[in-house]
mmCIF file of the N, C-alpha and C atoms, coordinates in Angstrom:
data_MODEL
# 
_entry.id   MODEL 
# 
loop_
_atom_site.group_PDB 
_atom_site.id 
_atom_site.type_symbol 
_atom_site.label_atom_id 
_atom_site.label_alt_id 
_atom_site.label_comp_id 
_atom_site.label_asym_id 
_atom_site.label_entity_id 
_atom_site.label_seq_id 
_atom_site.pdbx_PDB_ins_code 
_atom_site.Cartn_x 
_atom_site.Cartn_y 
_atom_site.Cartn_z 
_atom_site.occupancy 
_atom_site.B_iso_or_equiv 
_atom_site.pdbx_formal_charge 
_atom_site.auth_seq_id 
_atom_site.auth_comp_id 
_atom_site.auth_asym_id 
_atom_site.auth_atom_id 
_atom_site.pdbx_PDB_model_num 
ATOM 1   N N  . MET A 1 1  ? 1.143   -1.259  -0.078  1.00 0.00 ? 1  MET A N  1 
ATOM 2   C CA . MET A 1 1  ? 0.063   0.039   0.163   1.00 0.00 ? 1  MET A CA 1 
ATOM 3   C C  . MET A 1 1  ? 0.938   1.248   -0.052  1.00 0.00 ? 1  MET A C  1 
ATOM 4   N N  . ILE A 1 2  ? 0.608   2.234   -0.908  1.00 0.00 ? 2  ILE A N  1 
ATOM 5   C CA . ILE A 1 2  ? 0.831   3.572   -0.754  1.00 0.00 ? 2  ILE A CA 1 
ATOM 6   C C  . ILE A 1 2  ? 1.083   4.096   0.703   1.00 0.00 ? 2  ILE A C  1 
ATOM 7   N N  . GLN A 1 3  ? 2.237   4.737   0.868   1.00 0.00 ? 3  GLN A N  1 
ATOM 8   C CA . GLN A 1 3  ? 2.043   5.508   2.151   1.00 0.00 ? 3  GLN A CA 1 
ATOM 9   C C  . GLN A 1 3  ? 1.852   6.938   2.373   1.00 0.00 ? 3  GLN A C  1 
ATOM 10  N N  . GLU A 1 4  ? 1.330   7.709   1.080   1.00 0.00 ? 4  GLU A N  1 
ATOM 11  C CA . GLU A 1 4  ? 0.823   9.046   1.111   1.00 0.00 ? 4  GLU A CA 1 
ATOM 12  C C  . GLU A 1 4  ? 0.782   9.442   0.022   1.00 0.00 ? 4  GLU A C  1 
ATOM 13  N N  . ILE A 1 5  ? -0.326  10.169  -0.374  1.00 0.00 ? 5  ILE A N  1 
ATOM 14  C CA . ILE A 1 5  ? -0.789  10.710  -1.974  1.00 0.00 ? 5  ILE A CA 1 
ATOM 15  C C  . ILE A 1 5  ? -0.585  12.231  -1.801  1.00 0.00 ? 5  ILE A C  1 
ATOM 16  N N  . THR A 1 6  ? 0.516   12.245  -2.983  1.00 0.00 ? 6  THR A N  1 
ATOM 17  C CA . THR A 1 6  ? 0.953   13.860  -3.351  1.00 0.00 ? 6  THR A CA 1 
ATOM 18  C C  . THR A 1 6  ? 0.822   14.044  -4.783  1.00 0.00 ? 6  THR A C  1 
ATOM 19  N N  . THR A 1 7  ? 0.421   13.094  -6.038  1.00 0.00 ? 7  THR A N  1 
ATOM 20  C CA . THR A 1 7  ? 0.303   13.423  -6.856  1.00 0.00 ? 7  THR A CA 1 
ATOM 21  C C  . THR A 1 7  ? -0.962  12.585  -7.459  1.00 0.00 ? 7  THR A C  1 
ATOM 22  N N  . LYS A 1 8  ? -1.373  13.324  -8.634  1.00 0.00 ? 8  LYS A N  1 
ATOM 23  C CA . LYS A 1 8  ? -2.566  12.692  -9.256  1.00 0.00 ? 8  LYS A CA 1 
ATOM 24  C C  . LYS A 1 8  ? -2.325  10.823  -9.513  1.00 0.00 ? 8  LYS A C  1 
ATOM 25  N N  . GLU A 1 9  ? -1.579  10.802  -9.812  1.00 0.00 ? 9  GLU A N  1 
ATOM 26  C CA . GLU A 1 9  ? -0.753  8.874   -10.064 1.00 0.00 ? 9  GLU A CA 1 
ATOM 27  C C  . GLU A 1 9  ? -1.093  8.522   -9.182  1.00 0.00 ? 9  GLU A C  1 
ATOM 28  N N  . GLU A 1 10 ? -0.668  8.941   -7.994  1.00 0.00 ? 10 GLU A N  1 
ATOM 29  C CA . GLU A 1 10 ? -0.630  8.106   -6.607  1.00 0.00 ? 10 GLU A CA 1 
ATOM 30  C C  . GLU A 1 10 ? -2.115  8.022   -6.207  1.00 0.00 ? 10 GLU A C  1 
ATOM 31  N N  . VAL A 1 11 ? -2.978  9.131   -6.688  1.00 0.00 ? 11 VAL A N  1 
ATOM 32  C CA . VAL A 1 11 ? -4.590  9.096   -6.406  1.00 0.00 ? 11 VAL A CA 1 
ATOM 33  C C  . VAL A 1 11 ? -5.271  7.535   -7.029  1.00 0.00 ? 11 VAL A C  1 
ATOM 34  N N  . GLU A 1 12 ? -4.778  7.793   -8.534  1.00 0.00 ? 12 GLU A N  1 
ATOM 35  C CA . GLU A 1 12 ? -5.105  6.357   -9.115  1.00 0.00 ? 12 GLU A CA 1 
ATOM 36  C C  . GLU A 1 12 ? -4.708  5.130   -8.673  1.00 0.00 ? 12 GLU A C  1 
ATOM 37  N N  . THR A 1 13 ? -3.267  5.058   -8.180  1.00 0.00 ? 13 THR A N  1 
ATOM 38  C CA . THR A 1 13 ? -2.689  4.134   -7.505  1.00 0.00 ? 13 THR A CA 1 
ATOM 39  C C  . THR A 1 13 ? -3.591  3.531   -6.414  1.00 0.00 ? 13 THR A C  1 
ATOM 40  N N  . PHE A 1 14 ? -3.915  4.433   -5.722  1.00 0.00 ? 14 PHE A N  1 
ATOM 41  C CA . PHE A 1 14 ? -5.080  4.133   -4.383  1.00 0.00 ? 14 PHE A CA 1 
ATOM 42  C C  . PHE A 1 14 ? -6.203  3.626   -5.000  1.00 0.00 ? 14 PHE A C  1 
ATOM 43  N N  . ALA A 1 15 ? -6.549  4.383   -5.721  1.00 0.00 ? 15 ALA A N  1 
ATOM 44  C CA . ALA A 1 15 ? -8.106  3.847   -6.390  1.00 0.00 ? 15 ALA A CA 1 
ATOM 45  C C  . ALA A 1 15 ? -7.973  2.472   -6.874  1.00 0.00 ? 15 ALA A C  1 
ATOM 46  N N  . GLN A 1 16 ? -7.135  1.861   -7.833  1.00 0.00 ? 16 GLN A N  1 
ATOM 47  C CA . GLN A 1 16 ? -7.107  0.608   -8.241  1.00 0.00 ? 16 GLN A CA 1 
ATOM 48  C C  . GLN A 1 16 ? -6.917  -0.080  -7.079  1.00 0.00 ? 16 GLN A C  1 
ATOM 49  N N  . GLN A 1 17 ? -5.805  0.212   -6.152  1.00 0.00 ? 17 GLN A N  1 
ATOM 50  C CA . GLN A 1 17 ? -5.753  -1.056  -5.045  1.00 0.00 ? 17 GLN A CA 1 
ATOM 51  C C  . GLN A 1 17 ? -6.955  -1.380  -4.138  1.00 0.00 ? 17 GLN A C  1 
ATOM 52  N N  . LEU A 1 18 ? -7.926  -0.129  -3.989  1.00 0.00 ? 18 LEU A N  1 
ATOM 53  C CA . LEU A 1 18 ? -8.851  -0.435  -3.299  1.00 0.00 ? 18 LEU A CA 1 
ATOM 54  C C  . LEU A 1 18 ? -9.974  -1.218  -4.324  1.00 0.00 ? 18 LEU A C  1 
ATOM 55  N N  . ILE A 1 19 ? -10.240 -1.102  -5.780  1.00 0.00 ? 19 ILE A N  1 
ATOM 56  C CA . ILE A 1 19 ? -11.025 -2.244  -6.562  1.00 0.00 ? 19 ILE A CA 1 
ATOM 57  C C  . ILE A 1 19 ? -10.391 -3.409  -6.218  1.00 0.00 ? 19 ILE A C  1 
ATOM 58  N N  . LYS A 1 20 ? -9.021  -3.599  -6.578  1.00 0.00 ? 20 LYS A N  1 
ATOM 59  C CA . LYS A 1 20 ? -8.306  -5.217  -6.259  1.00 0.00 ? 20 LYS A CA 1 
ATOM 60  C C  . LYS A 1 20 ? -8.769  -5.745  -5.058  1.00 0.00 ? 20 LYS A C  1 
ATOM 61  N N  . GLU A 1 21 ? -9.128  -4.939  -4.158  1.00 0.00 ? 21 GLU A N  1 
ATOM 62  C CA . GLU A 1 21 ? -9.492  -5.528  -2.678  1.00 0.00 ? 21 GLU A CA 1 
ATOM 63  C C  . GLU A 1 21 ? -10.891 -5.647  -3.000  1.00 0.00 ? 21 GLU A C  1 
ATOM 64  N N  . GLY A 1 22 ? -11.293 -5.415  -3.823  1.00 0.00 ? 22 GLY A N  1 
ATOM 65  C CA . GLY A 1 22 ? -13.038 -5.720  -3.893  1.00 0.00 ? 22 GLY A CA 1 
ATOM 66  C C  . GLY A 1 22 ? -14.008 -4.708  -2.942  1.00 0.00 ? 22 GLY A C  1 
ATOM 67  N N  . THR A 1 23 ? -13.389 -3.408  -2.810  1.00 0.00 ? 23 THR A N  1 
ATOM 68  C CA . THR A 1 23 ? -14.005 -2.618  -2.170  1.00 0.00 ? 23 THR A CA 1 
ATOM 69  C C  . THR A 1 23 ? -15.322 -1.914  -2.828  1.00 0.00 ? 23 THR A C  1 
ATOM 70  N N  . LEU A 1 24 ? -16.140 -1.663  -1.903  1.00 0.00 ? 24 LEU A N  1 
ATOM 71  C CA . LEU A 1 24 ? -17.412 -0.965  -2.090  1.00 0.00 ? 24 LEU A CA 1 
ATOM 72  C C  . LEU A 1 24 ? -17.114 0.461   -1.204  1.00 0.00 ? 24 LEU A C  1 
ATOM 73  N N  . PHE A 1 25 ? -17.016 1.411   -1.856  1.00 0.00 ? 25 PHE A N  1 
ATOM 74  C CA . PHE A 1 25 ? -16.586 2.588   -1.090  1.00 0.00 ? 25 PHE A CA 1 
ATOM 75  C C  . PHE A 1 25 ? -17.065 3.903   -1.537  1.00 0.00 ? 25 PHE A C  1 
ATOM 76  N N  . HIS A 1 26 ? -17.324 4.935   -0.842  1.00 0.00 ? 26 HIS A N  1 
ATOM 77  C CA . HIS A 1 26 ? -17.464 6.311   -1.288  1.00 0.00 ? 26 HIS A CA 1 
ATOM 78  C C  . HIS A 1 26 ? -16.479 7.277   -0.433  1.00 0.00 ? 26 HIS A C  1 
ATOM 79  N N  . PRO A 1 27 ? -15.938 8.061   -1.120  1.00 0.00 ? 27 PRO A N  1 
ATOM 80  C CA . PRO A 1 27 ? -14.770 9.065   -0.622  1.00 0.00 ? 27 PRO A CA 1 
ATOM 81  C C  . PRO A 1 27 ? -15.242 9.907   0.812   1.00 0.00 ? 27 PRO A C  1 
ATOM 82  N N  . ASP A 1 28 ? -16.558 9.699   1.051   1.00 0.00 ? 28 ASP A N  1 
ATOM 83  C CA . ASP A 1 28 ? -16.652 10.563  2.047   1.00 0.00 ? 28 ASP A CA 1 
ATOM 84  C C  . ASP A 1 28 ? -17.462 9.695   3.296   1.00 0.00 ? 28 ASP A C  1 
ATOM 85  N N  . ASP A 1 29 ? -17.158 8.342   2.871   1.00 0.00 ? 29 ASP A N  1 
ATOM 86  C CA . ASP A 1 29 ? -17.473 7.349   4.200   1.00 0.00 ? 29 ASP A CA 1 
ATOM 87  C C  . ASP A 1 29 ? -15.997 6.649   4.713   1.00 0.00 ? 29 ASP A C  1 
ATOM 88  N N  . ASP A 1 30 ? -16.167 6.426   6.019   1.00 0.00 ? 30 ASP A N  1 
ATOM 89  C CA . ASP A 1 30 ? -15.127 5.448   6.709   1.00 0.00 ? 30 ASP A CA 1 
ATOM 90  C C  . ASP A 1 30 ? -14.890 4.199   6.186   1.00 0.00 ? 30 ASP A C  1 
ATOM 91  N N  . PHE A 1 31 ? -13.679 3.871   5.919   1.00 0.00 ? 31 PHE A N  1 
ATOM 92  C CA . PHE A 1 31 ? -13.237 2.685   5.651   1.00 0.00 ? 31 PHE A CA 1 
ATOM 93  C C  . PHE A 1 31 ? -13.849 1.316   6.523   1.00 0.00 ? 31 PHE A C  1 
ATOM 94  N N  . LEU A 1 32 ? -14.118 1.672   7.382   1.00 0.00 ? 32 LEU A N  1 
ATOM 95  C CA . LEU A 1 32 ? -14.433 0.593   8.825   1.00 0.00 ? 32 LEU A CA 1 
ATOM 96  C C  . LEU A 1 32 ? -16.046 0.240   8.375   1.00 0.00 ? 32 LEU A C  1 
ATOM 97  N N  . ASP A 1 33 ? -17.119 1.402   7.437   1.00 0.00 ? 33 ASP A N  1 
ATOM 98  C CA . ASP A 1 33 ? -18.165 0.819   6.821   1.00 0.00 ? 33 ASP A CA 1 
ATOM 99  C C  . ASP A 1 33 ? -18.479 0.170   5.407   1.00 0.00 ? 33 ASP A C  1 
ATOM 100 N N  . CYS A 1 34 ? -17.070 -0.044  4.757   1.00 0.00 ? 34 CYS A N  1 
ATOM 101 C CA . CYS A 1 34 ? -16.751 -0.589  3.669   1.00 0.00 ? 34 CYS A CA 1 
ATOM 102 C C  . CYS A 1 34 ? -17.266 -2.383  3.531   1.00 0.00 ? 34 CYS A C  1 
ATOM 103 N N  . VAL A 1 35 ? -17.873 -2.517  2.544   1.00 0.00 ? 35 VAL A N  1 
ATOM 104 C CA . VAL A 1 35 ? -18.169 -3.994  2.355   1.00 0.00 ? 35 VAL A CA 1 
ATOM 105 C C  . VAL A 1 35 ? -17.389 -4.840  1.418   1.00 0.00 ? 35 VAL A C  1 
ATOM 106 N N  . ASN A 1 36 ? -16.997 -5.551  0.891   1.00 0.00 ? 36 ASN A N  1 
ATOM 107 C CA . ASN A 1 36 ? -16.366 -6.278  -0.267  1.00 0.00 ? 36 ASN A CA 1 
ATOM 108 C C  . ASN A 1 36 ? -17.640 -6.641  -0.937  1.00 0.00 ? 36 ASN A C  1 
ATOM 109 N N  . TYR A 1 37 ? -17.917 -6.407  -2.362  1.00 0.00 ? 37 TYR A N  1 
ATOM 110 C CA . TYR A 1 37 ? -18.790 -6.420  -3.115  1.00 0.00 ? 37 TYR A CA 1 
ATOM 111 C C  . TYR A 1 37 ? -19.125 -7.906  -3.753  1.00 0.00 ? 37 TYR A C  1 
ATOM 112 N N  . THR A 1 38 ? -18.113 -8.790  -3.282  1.00 0.00 ? 38 THR A N  1 
ATOM 113 C CA . THR A 1 38 ? -18.478 -10.003 -3.542  1.00 0.00 ? 38 THR A CA 1 
ATOM 114 C C  . THR A 1 38 ? -19.251 -10.996 -2.424  1.00 0.00 ? 38 THR A C  1 
ATOM 115 N N  . THR A 1 39 ? -18.377 -11.060 -1.120  1.00 0.00 ? 39 THR A N  1 
ATOM 116 C CA . THR A 1 39 ? -19.103 -11.250 0.119   1.00 0.00 ? 39 THR A CA 1 
ATOM 117 C C  . THR A 1 39 ? -19.705 -10.650 0.698   1.00 0.00 ? 39 THR A C  1 
ATOM 118 N N  . HIS A 1 40 ? -20.133 -9.476  0.393   1.00 0.00 ? 40 HIS A N  1 
ATOM 119 C CA . HIS A 1 40 ? -21.138 -8.549  1.266   1.00 0.00 ? 40 HIS A CA 1 
ATOM 120 C C  . HIS A 1 40 ? -20.584 -8.265  2.674   1.00 0.00 ? 40 HIS A C  1 
ATOM 121 N N  . GLU A 1 41 ? -19.403 -8.679  2.853   1.00 0.00 ? 41 GLU A N  1 
ATOM 122 C CA . GLU A 1 41 ? -18.617 -8.571  4.596   1.00 0.00 ? 41 GLU A CA 1 
ATOM 123 C C  . GLU A 1 41 ? -18.162 -7.303  4.722   1.00 0.00 ? 41 GLU A C  1 
ATOM 124 N N  . THR A 1 42 ? -17.742 -7.147  5.615   1.00 0.00 ? 42 THR A N  1 
ATOM 125 C CA . THR A 1 42 ? -16.765 -5.769  6.034   1.00 0.00 ? 42 THR A CA 1 
ATOM 126 C C  . THR A 1 42 ? -15.612 -6.082  5.621   1.00 0.00 ? 42 THR A C  1 
ATOM 127 N N  . THR A 1 43 ? -15.065 -5.223  4.734   1.00 0.00 ? 43 THR A N  1 
ATOM 128 C CA . THR A 1 43 ? -13.839 -5.414  4.170   1.00 0.00 ? 43 THR A CA 1 
ATOM 129 C C  . THR A 1 43 ? -12.506 -5.124  5.187   1.00 0.00 ? 43 THR A C  1 
ATOM 130 N N  . TYR A 1 44 ? -12.831 -4.195  6.093   1.00 0.00 ? 44 TYR A N  1 
ATOM 131 C CA . TYR A 1 44 ? -11.545 -3.764  6.725   1.00 0.00 ? 44 TYR A CA 1 
ATOM 132 C C  . TYR A 1 44 ? -11.757 -3.954  8.292   1.00 0.00 ? 44 TYR A C  1 
ATOM 133 N N  . SER A 1 45 ? -10.543 -4.035  9.122   1.00 0.00 ? 45 SER A N  1 
ATOM 134 C CA . SER A 1 45 ? -10.521 -4.052  10.591  1.00 0.00 ? 45 SER A CA 1 
ATOM 135 C C  . SER A 1 45 ? -9.984  -2.797  10.482  1.00 0.00 ? 45 SER A C  1 
ATOM 136 N N  . GLU A 1 46 ? -10.442 -1.975  12.350  1.00 0.00 ? 46 GLU A N  1 
ATOM 137 C CA . GLU A 1 46 ? -9.875  -1.104  12.594  1.00 0.00 ? 46 GLU A CA 1 
ATOM 138 C C  . GLU A 1 46 ? -8.540  -0.716  12.004  1.00 0.00 ? 46 GLU A C  1 
ATOM 139 N N  . ILE A 1 47 ? -7.528  -1.485  11.822  1.00 0.00 ? 47 ILE A N  1 
ATOM 140 C CA . ILE A 1 47 ? -6.416  -1.543  11.766  1.00 0.00 ? 47 ILE A CA 1 
ATOM 141 C C  . ILE A 1 47 ? -6.100  -1.354  10.491  1.00 0.00 ? 47 ILE A C  1 
ATOM 142 N N  . GLU A 1 48 ? -6.891  -1.988  9.209   1.00 0.00 ? 48 GLU A N  1 
ATOM 143 C CA . GLU A 1 48 ? -6.865  -2.000  8.313   1.00 0.00 ? 48 GLU A CA 1 
ATOM 144 C C  . GLU A 1 48 ? -7.208  -0.603  7.627   1.00 0.00 ? 48 GLU A C  1 
ATOM 145 N N  . ALA A 1 49 ? -8.666  -0.156  8.302   1.00 0.00 ? 49 ALA A N  1 
ATOM 146 C CA . ALA A 1 49 ? -9.430  1.270   7.950   1.00 0.00 ? 49 ALA A CA 1 
ATOM 147 C C  . ALA A 1 49 ? -8.449  2.223   8.120   1.00 0.00 ? 49 ALA A C  1 
ATOM 148 N N  . LYS A 1 50 ? -7.524  2.308   9.310   1.00 0.00 ? 50 LYS A N  1 
ATOM 149 C CA . LYS A 1 50 ? -7.021  3.744   9.558   1.00 0.00 ? 50 LYS A CA 1 
ATOM 150 C C  . LYS A 1 50 ? -5.925  4.488   8.666   1.00 0.00 ? 50 LYS A C  1 
ATOM 151 N N  . PRO A 1 51 ? -5.461  3.629   8.090   1.00 0.00 ? 51 PRO A N  1 
ATOM 152 C CA . PRO A 1 51 ? -4.433  4.211   7.077   1.00 0.00 ? 51 PRO A CA 1 
ATOM 153 C C  . PRO A 1 51 ? -5.026  4.466   5.780   1.00 0.00 ? 51 PRO A C  1 
ATOM 154 N N  . ARG A 1 52 ? -6.275  3.986   5.527   1.00 0.00 ? 52 ARG A N  1 
ATOM 155 C CA . ARG A 1 52 ? -6.669  4.263   4.243   1.00 0.00 ? 52 ARG A CA 1 
ATOM 156 C C  . ARG A 1 52 ? -7.697  5.321   4.600   1.00 0.00 ? 52 ARG A C  1 
ATOM 157 N N  . ASN A 1 53 ? -8.135  5.583   5.408   1.00 0.00 ? 53 ASN A N  1 
ATOM 158 C CA . ASN A 1 53 ? -8.902  6.899   5.792   1.00 0.00 ? 53 ASN A CA 1 
ATOM 159 C C  . ASN A 1 53 ? -7.924  8.097   5.772   1.00 0.00 ? 53 ASN A C  1 
ATOM 160 N N  . GLN A 1 54 ? -6.679  7.706   6.655   1.00 0.00 ? 54 GLN A N  1 
ATOM 161 C CA . GLN A 1 54 ? -5.813  8.800   6.419   1.00 0.00 ? 54 GLN A CA 1 
ATOM 162 C C  . GLN A 1 54 ? -5.144  9.146   4.955   1.00 0.00 ? 54 GLN A C  1 
ATOM 163 N N  . LEU A 1 55 ? -5.327  8.441   3.945   1.00 0.00 ? 55 LEU A N  1 
ATOM 164 C CA . LEU A 1 55 ? -4.865  8.306   2.855   1.00 0.00 ? 55 LEU A CA 1 
ATOM 165 C C  . LEU A 1 55 ? -6.003  9.421   2.193   1.00 0.00 ? 55 LEU A C  1 
ATOM 166 N N  . MET A 1 56 ? -7.034  8.838   2.491   1.00 0.00 ? 56 MET A N  1 
ATOM 167 C CA . MET A 1 56 ? -8.427  9.545   1.648   1.00 0.00 ? 56 MET A CA 1 
ATOM 168 C C  . MET A 1 56 ? -8.423  11.078  2.087   1.00 0.00 ? 56 MET A C  1 
ATOM 169 N N  . ASP A 1 57 ? -8.271  10.948  3.463   1.00 0.00 ? 57 ASP A N  1 
ATOM 170 C CA . ASP A 1 57 ? -8.448  13.010  3.739   1.00 0.00 ? 57 ASP A CA 1 
ATOM 171 C C  . ASP A 1 57 ? -7.309  13.486  3.267   1.00 0.00 ? 57 ASP A C  1 
# 
């Protein structure tokens, strides 16, 4: 996972990563609320959601 987003290319990389993870997300939502579009189960734990929320901010 990328550590910070400072360029348009990094935004694209981050979005592609989320798609590969099977995430249904909206930029305004907390990653703790994301579900996997295949399993319909929660995608991220608190530990996994925190860095993704920081990147989205």
